[in-house]
DOMILUM-54361 format. One record per residue (C-alpha): residue in one letter; x, y negated, z negated. Coordinates in nm, 4 decimals, decimal comma. Layout:
N
residuo/east/north/up
A/X/Y/Z $
...
***
This chain:
574
residuo/east/north/up
X/0,7645/-3,0320/-1,2950 $
X/0,8611/-2,6720/-1,3748 $
X/1,1974/-2,5442/-1,2528 $
X/1,3167/-2,1857/-1,2117 $
X/1,6797/-2,0926/-1,1527 $
X/1,8074/-1,7530/-1,0326 $
X/2,1709/-1,6485/-1,0602 $
X/2,3664/-1,3295/-1,1162 $
X/2,6953/-1,3228/-1,3031 $
X/2,7204/-0,9431/-1,2762 $
X/2,5331/-0,8333/-0,9611 $
X/2,7137/-0,4984/-0,9584 $
X/2,5235/-0,4204/-1,2788 $
X/2,1876/-0,5203/-1,1227 $
X/2,1418/-0,8123/-1,3602 $
X/1,9392/-1,1184/-1,2549 $
X/1,9842/-1,4233/-1,4789 $
X/1,6788/-1,6479/-1,4999 $
X/1,6375/-1,9963/-1,6458 $
X/1,3012/-2,1739/-1,6628 $
X/1,2768/-2,5428/-1,7522 $
X/0,9456/-2,6814/-1,8728 $
X/0,9505/-3,0610/-1,9061 $
X/0,6986/-3,2934/-2,0696 $
X/0,6137/-3,0595/-2,3530 $
X/0,3105/-3,2042/-2,5271 $
X/0,2892/-3,2417/-2,9029 $
X/0,2257/-2,8820/-2,9935 $
X/0,3849/-2,6384/-3,2304 $
X/0,3564/-2,3287/-3,0104 $
X/0,4223/-2,2733/-2,6413 $
X/0,3084/-1,9514/-2,4760 $
X/0,5089/-1,7573/-2,2170 $
X/0,3481/-1,4738/-2,0212 $
X/0,5148/-1,2223/-1,7912 $
X/0,2780/-1,0592/-1,5387 $
X/0,1609/-0,7132/-1,6410 $
X/0,1038/-0,6013/-1,2806 $
X/0,1559/-0,7196/-0,9262 $
X/-0,1151/-0,7737/-0,6634 $
X/-0,1016/-0,4994/-0,4026 $
X/-0,0495/-0,2237/-0,6575 $
X/-0,3402/-0,1690/-0,8890 $
X/-0,1632/-0,0252/-1,1904 $
X/0,0188/-0,1808/-1,4848 $
X/0,3827/-0,2498/-1,4034 $
X/0,5266/-0,2966/-1,7526 $
X/0,7905/-0,5302/-1,6111 $
X/0,8828/-0,6560/-1,9579 $
X/1,0779/-0,3373/-2,0201 $
X/1,3472/-0,4786/-1,7894 $
X/1,4101/-0,7972/-1,9902 $
X/1,7165/-0,8499/-2,2102 $
X/1,8984/-1,1448/-2,3727 $
X/1,5900/-1,3577/-2,4227 $
X/1,6435/-1,7038/-2,5793 $
X/1,4929/-2,0534/-2,5792 $
X/1,6560/-2,3958/-2,6357 $
X/1,5345/-2,7535/-2,6451 $
X/1,6616/-3,0445/-2,4351 $
X/1,9582/-3,0914/-2,6742 $
X/2,0675/-2,7290/-2,6612 $
X/1,9264/-2,6353/-3,0002 $
X/1,7943/-2,2807/-3,0308 $
X/1,4215/-2,2456/-3,0897 $
X/1,2464/-1,9672/-3,2769 $
X/1,0106/-1,7359/-3,0920 $
X/0,7926/-1,4326/-3,1563 $
X/0,6879/-1,1595/-2,9148 $
X/0,3135/-1,1029/-2,9664 $
X/0,2296/-0,8438/-2,6981 $
X/0,4340/-0,6239/-2,4686 $
X/0,4755/-0,9162/-2,2268 $
X/0,3883/-1,2385/-2,4128 $
X/0,6079/-1,4673/-2,6244 $
X/0,5172/-1,7613/-2,8516 $
X/0,7810/-2,0345/-2,8839 $
X/0,8071/-2,2647/-3,1863 $
X/0,8683/-2,5925/-3,0027 $
X/0,9819/-2,7945/-3,3117 $
X/0,8925/-3,1254/-3,1398 $
X/1,1022/-3,0510/-2,8306 $
X/1,0306/-3,2591/-2,5186 $
X/1,1472/-2,9843/-2,2814 $
X/1,2120/-2,6120/-2,3065 $
X/1,4927/-2,4121/-2,1466 $
X/1,4053/-2,0418/-2,1369 $
X/1,6877/-1,7952/-2,0656 $
X/1,6667/-1,4217/-2,0043 $
X/1,8210/-1,1464/-1,7945 $
X/1,6155/-0,9092/-1,5832 $
X/1,7430/-0,5604/-1,4961 $
X/1,6906/-0,5277/-1,1197 $
X/1,7858/-0,1792/-1,0066 $
X/1,4817/-0,0578/-0,8066 $
X/1,4839/-0,1062/-0,4306 $
X/1,1388/-0,0745/-0,2774 $
X/0,8850/-0,3094/-0,1204 $
X/0,7486/-0,4399/-0,4499 $
X/1,0470/-0,4474/-0,6833 $
X/1,3460/-0,6705/-0,7637 $
X/1,6987/-0,5588/-0,6759 $
X/2,0393/-0,7199/-0,7222 $
X/2,3771/-0,5886/-0,6081 $
X/2,6923/-0,7166/-0,4394 $
X/2,5177/-0,7349/-0,0999 $
X/2,1920/-0,9117/-0,1794 $
X/1,9629/-1,0906/-0,4218 $
X/1,6147/-0,9514/-0,3565 $
X/1,3415/-1,0828/-0,5856 $
X/0,9686/-1,0316/-0,6159 $
X/0,9002/-1,3183/-0,8591 $
X/0,5829/-1,1539/-0,9884 $
X/0,8056/-0,8886/-1,1492 $
X/1,0304/-1,1208/-1,3406 $
X/0,9037/-1,4806/-1,3635 $
X/0,7307/-1,5897/-1,6834 $
X/0,4698/-1,8644/-1,6818 $
X/0,2758/-2,0803/-1,9231 $
X/-0,1000/-2,0075/-1,8798 $
X/-0,1914/-2,3721/-1,9453 $
X/0,0434/-2,4904/-1,6675 $
X/-0,0085/-2,2139/-1,4118 $
X/-0,1452/-2,4579/-1,1539 $
X/0,1481/-2,7048/-1,1644 $
X/0,3969/-2,7382/-0,8744 $
X/0,7424/-2,5913/-0,9277 $
X/1,0836/-2,5449/-0,7715 $
X/1,3148/-2,2465/-0,7521 $
X/1,6916/-2,2964/-0,7311 $
X/1,9142/-2,0106/-0,6129 $
X/2,2770/-1,9854/-0,7241 $
X/2,4074/-1,7721/-0,4384 $
X/2,7276/-1,7502/-0,2272 $
X/2,7659/-2,0132/0,0458 $
X/2,7483/-1,7552/0,3262 $
X/2,4081/-1,6201/0,2173 $
X/2,0925/-1,6817/0,4205 $
X/1,7541/-1,6977/0,2466 $
X/1,4459/-1,5207/0,3817 $
X/1,1289/-1,6458/0,2125 $
X/0,7925/-1,8027/0,2992 $
X/0,8216/-2,0795/0,0383 $
X/0,9034/-2,4317/0,1564 $
X/1,2772/-2,5075/0,1536 $
X/1,3741/-2,8488/0,0172 $
X/1,7351/-2,7466/0,0686 $
X/1,8999/-2,4177/0,1645 $
X/1,8962/-2,2964/-0,1953 $
X/1,6024/-2,4927/-0,3392 $
X/1,2527/-2,3642/-0,2715 $
X/0,9211/-2,5237/-0,3640 $
X/0,5803/-2,3774/-0,4504 $
X/0,2440/-2,5422/-0,5077 $
X/0,1813/-2,3355/-0,8213 $
X/0,2742/-2,0132/-0,9979 $
X/0,0515/-1,8013/-0,7755 $
X/0,2469/-1,9098/-0,4667 $
X/0,5739/-1,8336/-0,6450 $
X/0,4454/-1,4927/-0,7578 $
X/0,3314/-1,4193/-0,4032 $
X/0,6597/-1,5180/-0,2330 $
X/0,9321/-1,2504/-0,2345 $
X/1,2773/-1,3498/-0,1134 $
X/1,5928/-1,1880/0,0168 $
X/1,9220/-1,3760/-0,0062 $
X/2,2117/-1,2068/0,1698 $
X/2,5035/-1,2603/0,4056 $
X/2,3900/-0,9645/0,6167 $
X/2,0373/-1,0629/0,7172 $
X/1,9379/-1,0113/1,0813 $
X/1,6827/-1,2737/1,1874 $
X/1,4397/-1,2684/1,4812 $
X/1,1496/-1,5016/1,5571 $
X/0,8440/-1,5297/1,7784 $
X/0,5393/-1,7565/1,7926 $
X/0,1749/-1,6650/1,8516 $
X/-0,0938/-1,9342/1,8839 $
X/0,1356/-2,1868/1,7111 $
X/0,2011/-1,9474/1,4203 $
X/0,5781/-1,9080/1,3672 $
X/0,6631/-1,5487/1,2726 $
X/0,9999/-1,4424/1,1306 $
X/1,1402/-1,0887/1,1179 $
X/1,4254/-1,0307/0,8725 $
X/1,6212/-0,7048/0,8470 $
X/1,8388/-0,6303/0,5426 $
X/2,0400/-0,3097/0,5516 $
X/2,2235/-0,0997/0,8073 $
X/2,0230/-0,0829/1,1308 $
X/2,0370/-0,1847/1,4971 $
X/1,6855/-0,3003/1,5829 $
X/1,5757/-0,3203/1,9471 $
X/1,4940/-0,6925/1,9333 $
X/1,3164/-0,7127/2,2687 $
X/1,0869/-0,4164/2,2026 $
X/1,0111/-0,5165/1,8427 $
X/0,9195/-0,8738/1,9367 $
X/0,7081/-0,7530/2,2292 $
X/0,5105/-0,5067/2,0137 $
X/0,4834/-0,7335/1,7093 $
X/0,3578/-1,0145/1,9314 $
X/0,0807/-0,7932/2,0710 $
X/-0,0675/-0,6861/1,7381 $
X/-0,0171/-1,0300/1,5821 $
X/-0,2095/-1,1985/1,8647 $
X/-0,4898/-0,9433/1,8416 $
X/-0,5380/-1,0075/1,4706 $
X/-0,5304/-1,3849/1,5156 $
X/-0,7873/-1,3530/1,7952 $
X/-1,0136/-1,1434/1,5710 $
X/-1,0217/-1,3917/1,2825 $
X/-0,9800/-1,7109/1,4889 $
X/-0,8088/-1,8703/1,1883 $
X/-0,4969/-1,7949/0,9868 $
X/-0,4606/-1,8989/0,6219 $
X/-0,0800/-1,8981/0,6529 $
X/0,1183/-2,1749/0,8265 $
X/0,4029/-1,9314/0,8991 $
X/0,4630/-1,5618/0,8353 $
X/0,7661/-1,3549/0,7380 $
X/0,8329/-0,9812/0,7731 $
X/1,1032/-0,9044/0,5124 $
X/1,2283/-0,5563/0,6016 $
X/1,4535/-0,3620/0,3672 $
X/1,6253/-0,0799/0,5548 $
X/1,7432/0,2035/0,3291 $
X/1,9907/0,4811/0,4220 $
X/1,7416/0,7475/0,3049 $
X/1,3952/0,8550/0,4166 $
X/1,1613/0,5893/0,2794 $
X/0,8267/0,4231/0,3573 $
X/0,6608/0,1427/0,1619 $
X/0,4940/-0,1917/0,2242 $
X/0,3537/-0,4696/0,0057 $
X/0,1309/-0,7521/0,1231 $
X/0,1500/-1,1248/0,0541 $
X/-0,0418/-1,4209/0,1960 $
X/0,2474/-1,5577/0,4028 $
X/0,4815/-1,2592/0,4119 $
X/0,5269/-0,8914/0,3550 $
X/0,8103/-0,6716/0,2345 $
X/0,8550/-0,3434/0,4204 $
X/1,0960/-0,0759/0,2992 $
X/1,1892/0,1914/0,5540 $
X/1,4644/0,4391/0,6158 $
X/1,6899/0,5814/0,7306 $
X/1,8290/0,2976/0,9387 $
X/1,9679/0,5230/1,2116 $
X/1,6109/0,6338/1,2990 $
X/1,4585/0,2854/1,3171 $
X/1,4319/0,2780/1,6966 $
X/1,3039/0,6317/1,7459 $
X/1,1834/0,8608/1,4679 $
X/1,0695/0,5809/1,2336 $
X/0,9599/0,3235/1,4892 $
X/0,5921/0,4246/1,4791 $
X/0,6079/0,3976/1,0995 $
X/0,7531/0,0458/1,1295 $
X/0,4714/-0,0582/1,3623 $
X/0,2049/0,1030/1,1449 $
X/0,3111/-0,0508/0,8150 $
X/0,3808/-0,3919/0,9745 $
X/0,0365/-0,4138/1,1388 $
X/-0,1283/-0,2878/0,8175 $
X/0,0420/-0,5467/0,5978 $
X/-0,0253/-0,8318/0,8383 $
X/-0,3974/-0,7460/0,8272 $
X/-0,3783/-0,7876/0,4490 $
X/-0,3242/-1,1618/0,5063 $
X/-0,6990/-1,1654/0,5524 $
X/-0,8204/-0,8495/0,3780 $
X/-0,7277/-0,8662/0,0033 $
X/-0,5005/-1,1708/0,0035 $
X/-0,7786/-1,4073/0,1146 $
X/-1,0890/-1,1881/0,1538 $
X/-1,0566/-1,0920/-0,2108 $
X/-1,2793/-0,8998/-0,4542 $
X/-1,4633/-1,1251/-0,7004 $
X/-1,2920/-0,9378/-0,9844 $
X/-0,9619/-1,0879/-0,8644 $
X/-1,0836/-1,4414/-0,8051 $
X/-0,8601/-1,5669/-0,9561 $
X/-0,5962/-1,3074/-1,0449 $
X/-0,5568/-1,2320/-1,4129 $
X/-0,1914/-1,1306/-1,4453 $
X/-0,2247/-1,0287/-1,8116 $
X/-0,4351/-0,7131/-1,7733 $
X/-0,6096/-0,4725/-1,5391 $
X/-0,8373/-0,6318/-1,2770 $
X/-1,0857/-0,3464/-1,2357 $
X/-1,2773/-0,3307/-0,9060 $
X/-1,4619/-0,0654/-0,7046 $
X/-1,4078/-0,2026/-0,3539 $
X/-1,0628/-0,0551/-0,2982 $
X/-1,2193/0,1361/-0,0083 $
X/-1,2618/-0,2068/0,1563 $
X/-0,9343/-0,3686/0,0486 $
X/-0,7121/-0,0748/0,1420 $
X/-0,9464/0,1492/0,3417 $
X/-1,0520/-0,1061/0,6020 $
X/-0,6897/-0,2204/0,6262 $
X/-0,5686/0,1372/0,6795 $
X/-0,8254/0,1791/0,9575 $
X/-0,7362/-0,1545/1,1153 $
X/-0,3603/-0,1078/1,0919 $
X/-0,3499/0,1778/1,3435 $
X/-0,6698/0,0845/1,5276 $
X/-0,5412/-0,2616/1,6217 $
X/-0,2132/-0,1108/1,7434 $
X/-0,4263/0,0923/1,9843 $
X/-0,6532/-0,1981/2,0763 $
X/-0,3524/-0,4209/2,1526 $
X/-0,1906/-0,1470/2,3666 $
X/0,1040/-0,0948/2,1334 $
X/-0,0192/0,2626/2,0772 $
X/-0,1660/0,4737/2,3550 $
X/-0,4755/0,6848/2,2897 $
X/-0,2749/0,9963/2,2044 $
X/-0,0617/0,8075/1,9519 $
X/-0,3698/0,6553/1,7900 $
X/-0,5493/0,9890/1,7712 $
X/-0,2413/1,1361/1,6033 $
X/-0,2760/0,8777/1,3251 $
X/-0,6488/0,9529/1,2875 $
X/-0,5699/1,3258/1,2818 $
X/-0,3412/1,2628/0,9849 $
X/-0,6202/1,0829/0,7961 $
X/-0,8654/1,3654/0,8703 $
X/-0,6134/1,6238/0,7506 $
X/-0,5569/1,4428/0,4209 $
X/-0,9326/1,4092/0,3728 $
X/-1,0204/1,7722/0,4372 $
X/-0,7250/1,9018/0,2336 $
X/-0,8293/1,7074/-0,0791 $
X/-1,1107/1,8776/-0,2687 $
X/-1,1239/1,5918/-0,5143 $
X/-1,3670/1,4418/-0,2606 $
X/-1,6382/1,6624/-0,4102 $
X/-1,5589/1,5567/-0,7671 $
X/-1,4993/1,1810/-0,7700 $
X/-1,6194/0,9026/-0,5423 $
X/-1,3829/0,6725/-0,3570 $
X/-1,5256/0,3719/-0,5455 $
X/-1,4496/0,5261/-0,8837 $
X/-1,1147/0,6587/-0,7622 $
X/-1,0149/0,3013/-0,6785 $
X/-1,1342/0,1826/-1,0181 $
X/-0,9206/0,4523/-1,1805 $
X/-0,6017/0,3585/-0,9963 $
X/-0,5383/0,1463/-1,3051 $
X/-0,5533/0,4655/-1,5116 $
X/-0,3382/0,7110/-1,3212 $
X/-0,1762/0,4962/-1,0575 $
X/-0,0531/0,6353/-0,7291 $
X/0,0778/0,9742/-0,8393 $
X/-0,1023/1,2993/-0,7460 $
X/-0,2246/1,3438/-1,1042 $
X/-0,4774/1,6107/-1,1960 $
X/-0,5392/1,8420/-0,8966 $
X/-0,8671/1,7760/-0,7132 $
X/-0,9729/1,5022/-0,9593 $
X/-0,9950/1,2013/-0,7275 $
X/-0,9385/1,0725/-0,3751 $
X/-0,7310/0,8089/-0,1982 $
X/-0,8836/0,4666/-0,1302 $
X/-0,6583/0,4534/0,1767 $
X/-0,7723/0,7810/0,3338 $
X/-1,1394/0,7882/0,2352 $
X/-1,1708/0,4139/0,2877 $
X/-1,0244/0,4484/0,6370 $
X/-1,2841/0,7098/0,7341 $
X/-1,5696/0,5102/0,5774 $
X/-1,4514/0,2063/0,7776 $
X/-1,4467/0,4110/1,0977 $
X/-1,8002/0,5417/1,0343 $
X/-1,9158/0,1891/0,9440 $
X/-1,7686/0,0596/1,2700 $
X/-1,9375/0,3242/1,4863 $
X/-2,2740/0,2873/1,3120 $
X/-2,2663/-0,0900/1,3640 $
X/-2,1858/-0,0405/1,7322 $
X/-2,4676/0,2119/1,7639 $
X/-2,7318/-0,0014/1,5901 $
X/-2,6371/-0,3207/1,7794 $
X/-2,6007/-0,1513/2,1191 $
X/-2,2319/-0,2406/2,1355 $
X/-2,2775/-0,6061/2,0488 $
X/-2,1250/-0,6055/1,6978 $
X/-1,8540/-0,4175/1,5095 $
X/-1,6617/-0,4082/1,1847 $
X/-1,4536/-0,7003/1,3183 $
X/-1,7676/-0,9119/1,2777 $
X/-1,8032/-0,7922/0,9180 $
X/-1,4517/-0,8975/0,8239 $
X/-1,4856/-1,2310/1,0049 $
X/-1,8077/-1,2973/0,8134 $
X/-1,6423/-1,2165/0,4797 $
X/-1,3537/-1,4486/0,5628 $
X/-1,5820/-1,7364/0,6578 $
X/-1,8469/-1,6923/0,3863 $
X/-1,6257/-1,6040/0,0922 $
X/-1,2608/-1,7075/0,1293 $
X/-1,3437/-2,0243/0,3230 $
X/-1,5963/-2,1080/0,0503 $
X/-1,3413/-2,0415/-0,2236 $
X/-1,4949/-1,7316/-0,3803 $
X/-1,4549/-1,3556/-0,3929 $
X/-1,6973/-1,0893/-0,2751 $
X/-1,8683/-0,8100/-0,4720 $
X/-1,9624/-0,4557/-0,3720 $
X/-2,3190/-0,5784/-0,3134 $
X/-2,1890/-0,8646/-0,0983 $
X/-2,0012/-0,6200/0,1230 $
X/-2,3012/-0,3894/0,1655 $
X/-2,5246/-0,6888/0,2426 $
X/-2,2785/-0,8240/0,5002 $
X/-2,2476/-0,4889/0,6785 $
X/-2,6281/-0,4543/0,6794 $
X/-2,6735/-0,8026/0,8266 $
X/-2,4197/-0,7372/1,1021 $
X/-2,5649/-0,3908/1,1789 $
X/-2,9236/-0,5153/1,1708 $
X/-3,0262/-0,2207/0,9512 $
X/-3,0096/-0,1498/0,5780 $
X/-2,6778/0,0259/0,5052 $
X/-2,7389/0,0614/0,1310 $
X/-2,7964/0,4390/0,1444 $
X/-2,4854/0,4902/0,3587 $
X/-2,2566/0,3287/0,1006 $
X/-2,4430/0,4858/-0,1896 $
X/-2,3849/0,8265/-0,0308 $
X/-2,0269/0,7933/0,0909 $
X/-1,8639/0,5187/-0,1207 $
X/-2,0412/0,5717/-0,4531 $
X/-2,1176/0,9402/-0,4009 $
X/-1,9359/1,2611/-0,3127 $
X/-2,1364/1,3737/-0,0117 $
X/-1,9536/1,5790/0,2516 $
X/-1,8271/1,3395/0,5234 $
X/-1,8002/1,6073/0,7907 $
X/-2,1517/1,5996/0,9473 $
X/-2,1556/1,2194/0,9806 $
X/-1,7959/1,2072/1,0993 $
X/-1,8795/1,4563/1,3734 $
X/-2,1891/1,2525/1,4674 $
X/-1,9896/0,9280/1,4836 $
X/-1,7136/1,0805/1,6940 $
X/-1,9775/1,2332/1,9224 $
X/-2,1101/0,8822/1,9934 $
X/-1,7591/0,8007/2,1175 $
X/-1,7267/1,1152/2,3283 $
X/-1,4787/1,2735/2,0860 $
X/-1,4796/1,6167/1,9218 $
X/-1,3152/1,7255/1,5964 $
X/-1,1398/2,0509/1,6803 $
X/-1,0706/2,2871/1,3893 $
X/-0,7730/2,5160/1,4289 $
X/-0,5943/2,7723/1,2164 $
X/-0,2626/2,6496/1,0857 $
X/-0,0699/2,9611/1,1797 $
X/0,0334/2,9790/0,8144 $
X/-0,0971/3,2939/0,6449 $
X/-0,0603/3,1577/0,2899 $
X/-0,2733/2,8530/0,3707 $
X/-0,5338/3,0102/0,5969 $
X/-0,6014/3,3471/0,4323 $
X/-0,4707/3,3230/0,0752 $
X/-0,5566/2,9568/0,0173 $
X/-0,2353/2,7984/-0,1144 $
X/0,0291/2,5616/0,0196 $
X/0,4011/2,5725/-0,0408 $
X/0,6476/2,2861/-0,0353 $
X/0,9978/2,3823/0,0645 $
X/1,2196/2,1806/-0,1688 $
X/1,5972/2,1785/-0,1019 $
X/1,6455/2,5217/-0,2605 $
X/1,3059/2,6572/-0,3638 $
X/0,9413/2,7083/-0,2687 $
X/0,6821/2,5357/-0,4900 $
X/0,3037/2,5705/-0,4868 $
X/0,1659/2,2244/-0,4067 $
X/-0,2054/2,2886/-0,3422 $
X/-0,4627/2,5611/-0,4057 $
X/-0,8018/2,5817/-0,2374 $
X/-1,0684/2,5991/-0,5130 $
X/-1,2579/2,8821/-0,3404 $
X/-0,9579/3,0959/-0,2434 $
X/-0,8024/3,4193/-0,3695 $
X/-0,5009/3,2173/-0,4877 $
X/-0,7274/3,0093/-0,7135 $
X/-0,8924/3,3124/-0,8729 $
X/-0,5746/3,5193/-0,9079 $
X/-0,3906/3,2930/-1,1529 $
X/-0,1624/3,1026/-0,9153 $
X/-0,0996/2,7453/-1,0384 $
X/0,0275/2,4140/-0,9024 $
X/0,4079/2,3811/-0,9339 $
X/0,4641/2,7554/-0,9600 $
X/0,8015/2,8398/-0,8070 $
X/0,7792/3,1466/-0,5853 $
X/1,0996/3,3477/-0,6247 $
X/1,0016/3,6849/-0,4759 $
X/0,7381/3,8262/-0,2409 $
X/0,6675/4,2001/-0,2399 $
X/1,0025/4,2559/-0,4077 $
X/1,2100/4,0356/-0,1749 $
X/1,3771/3,7261/-0,3160 $
X/1,2954/3,3943/-0,1515 $
X/1,4180/3,0379/-0,1715 $
X/1,2889/2,8063/0,1002 $
X/1,1593/3,0881/0,3217 $
X/0,8514/3,1981/0,1246 $
X/0,6113/3,1066/0,4070 $
X/0,8136/3,3132/0,6542 $
X/0,7962/3,6214/0,4328 $
X/0,4218/3,5773/0,3782 $
X/0,3668/3,5438/0,7534 $
X/0,5743/3,8592/0,8007 $
X/0,3566/4,0642/0,5629 $
X/0,0430/3,9224/0,7249 $
X/-0,2920/4,0087/0,5656 $
X/-0,1576/4,2799/0,3372 $
X/-0,1935/4,2155/-0,0403 $
X/0,0888/4,0113/-0,1905 $
X/0,2872/4,0657/-0,5075 $
X/0,4363/3,7295/-0,6059 $
X/0,7032/3,6714/-0,8679 $
X/0,6759/3,3110/-0,9841 $
X/0,8508/3,0944/-1,2383 $
X/0,6155/2,8834/-1,4502 $
X/0,7618/2,6769/-1,7333 $
X/1,0702/2,9006/-1,7125 $
X/0,8555/3,2109/-1,7674 $
X/0,8559/3,4906/-1,5073 $
X/0,5007/3,5871/-1,4041 $
X/0,3868/3,8555/-1,1600 $
X/0,0739/3,7771/-0,9574 $
X/-0,1194/4,0010/-0,7172 $
X/-0,3315/3,8398/-0,4439 $
X/-0,5277/3,9894/-0,1573 $
X/-0,7283/3,8089/0,1125 $
X/-1,1093/3,8104/0,0954 $
X/-1,1856/3,7740/0,4661 $
X/-1,2504/3,3977/0,4507 $
X/-1,0451/3,1155/0,6002 $
X/-0,9323/2,8143/0,3999 $
X/-0,6937/2,5341/0,4964 $
X/-0,7191/2,4420/0,8648 $
X/-0,5842/2,1699/1,0913 $
X/-0,8008/1,9016/1,2531 $
X/-0,7482/1,7401/1,5897 $
X/-0,9467/1,4805/1,7837 $
X/-1,0059/1,5561/2,1502 $
X/-1,2009/1,3535/2,4062 $
X/-1,4821/1,5528/2,5679 $
X/-1,4210/1,6473/2,9308 $
X/-1,7434/1,5046/3,0722 $
X/-1,8691/1,2181/2,8527 $
X/-2,2127/1,0782/2,9281 $
X/-2,2638/0,7104/3,0154 $
X/-2,3516/0,6099/2,6588 $
X/-2,0354/0,7743/2,5283 $
X/-1,8265/0,6037/2,7953 $
X/-1,9736/0,2617/2,7147 $
X/-1,9289/0,2997/2,3397 $
X/-1,5721/0,4290/2,3755 $
X/-1,4868/0,1361/2,6033 $
X/-1,6355/-0,1139/2,3573 $
X/-1,4569/0,0563/2,0674 $
X/-1,1251/0,0219/2,2494 $
X/-1,1543/-0,3395/2,3612 $
X/-1,3868/-0,5299/2,1261 $
X/-1,2698/-0,8198/1,9108 $
***
């Protein structure tokens, strides 16, 4: 048996104390300890080892054992004939988001994949986790509880995949759908509308269970961290999710749609990525990058389904759902990296440049582009099968033929499955839109037309964006250039990303640059900008073309019968 113990002598300093006990050490001179280099759900290296201090190892008699660190996150222990090892270290836990570990005087919040070492040769052994916490704390976690403070896992992967919150301030709500117990835990200042939340969560949970007809989890937990600032983040697990949202005072109004969206999205991940998993991650290799090109399936299909199922289950009305699709269209059309790098390769390169904007117009988002590819896939399947099949059938097939048969899927497997469900060869479609950089717009318009929907293009009403081709972000006390259209006057007149605009036509500006530009209209602009603390003067004049626009989905006034039938099937199919 392997035992983990969590405690915190100085929680105000964000320090988590960890002890791991390995018994029955075999006759060996070296014992390897590995800390995960990344966490599933975020496809970039995490470098968690930077948070470790006070590392030591002792034998069963309390004698110190020598060790050597051999990589950034691996240690070799000289066992010296010990029969058991006691590993001690402290983990600095000061980041509060949906995938981190955070300790303070109010809570012990742990994502074990951040901070729990393992022995690669014993990764499949059962283990226990003991929590040294105050008596008045509750524990929110999907792991089996032997006692209030002792949790059990079948192996390291279950431990790594089971975040926990221990706190005296947890708010707990429950509901059951098709014999699946579901728990909702809130940590942080908020006053959730219990009746409305349970009603809406029940609707989208039931819809997803009906789609897959089988759930790999025996119970499910929503662990919701409520922050006092504007925040939005979610991380998936097989039997739980952590959601981080804020501010708490807006939970029931301004942020409620965000809560629904991220909750439905993460629940869908129970199937898509946690169980329907790319072959490159079957099993997970926690020591290095797990490169894969099907991020447009793992995150893209889930992004599509997260909002789509809220609409299908009548949590969202049609206007609310279209608003979410409008946002995806806007992000797609505003990102000119779509002409430079495919969504498949962009997903592969998440391991290189992570989730930051990075080089302008270099790559695309697997969430946004994958969502639109999933939508087009769905409509094309409906069209080719005369409204008998859909993308739900694709995901059910992957679940049954890969996860249920204990294996992962490849890019070719996904294309083959979609083709079989559609009854036509979809190879060229994915070659063009997933592996290539073809313009989505014509096919998107065609797909929406099948549903009786138009994509309406409109001017933004912002002169800088529409006629000069650049976007400004109004920071607390300044205006920064955040995007430049590659065919615009701004691009060819030396404006650059992150330029701070401080004056327009001789008038100083702070957060009102857009207002001054709208005031001067289509007259040439003289911009004073700060770039790397150097004052630069830039002259720009419009060239008669229009650049950034807004995109809005509108149902046609008089749909034909085919459009009505397809729209109805799209709305109600399972």
